[in-house]
N, C-alpha and C positions, 0 to 999 in steps of 0.2 A: 487437516486444514486445507489440503489441496483441492478436494472436491468442492468445498464451500467457496473457495476463491474462484475456481473455474465456473461454478454456477453463477456467481455474482457477475463475472465478466460476460458470460453469454446472455444473462438477463438484464445487463446494464443496471445492476443494483449497487448501492453503497454498502460498505462494510465498516464495522467499528471494532477495534481491539486495542489492547494495551501492548505497547512496544517501546523499548528503550526509554523508560521513565515517563511515559505519558500515554494518554488515550488518543487514538488516531481514528478519524472518520475519513474514509477515502473512497474514490470511485476507481476500482482497479481496471486496467485495460490490458495488462500483459503479465503473465506468470510463467516462469520456466527455470532452467538451470543455467548458470553462468559457465563460461569455459573452465573456471576453477572448480566446478562441481558444487557450487553453492546455490540453493534455491533463492530466487529473487522475485520481487514483485514491483511492477511499475504501476503507479496510480496517481490520479489527480487528488490533491487534498480538498476536502469539503469544508472542514473547520480547522483553524489553527490549533496547534497543540497548546501553546501558551503565548502570551504577548511578546516575550523575549525570544521565542523560537520562530524563525521564518523559514519557509520552504521556498527556495528560489525557483523562479520560472514556472510556478504553478504545476510542477511535476516533481515527483520524488521517486527515487529508486531505493528499495529497502531489501536488505538481505534477510531472509527468513530464518 
């Protein structure tokens, strides 16, 4: 998954995948490892997951 995300970031492409109960369409801008050793992705949401799920401040941080 890491090469795909890194390519999407450098190419400014959107990605779609299933995560935590829903499909996500995001524009990734940062991918790395947290101080706790967990892979994390920072991305702008392109489409909402569902009407009742809101991603605050048009930015989300996801543990991979």
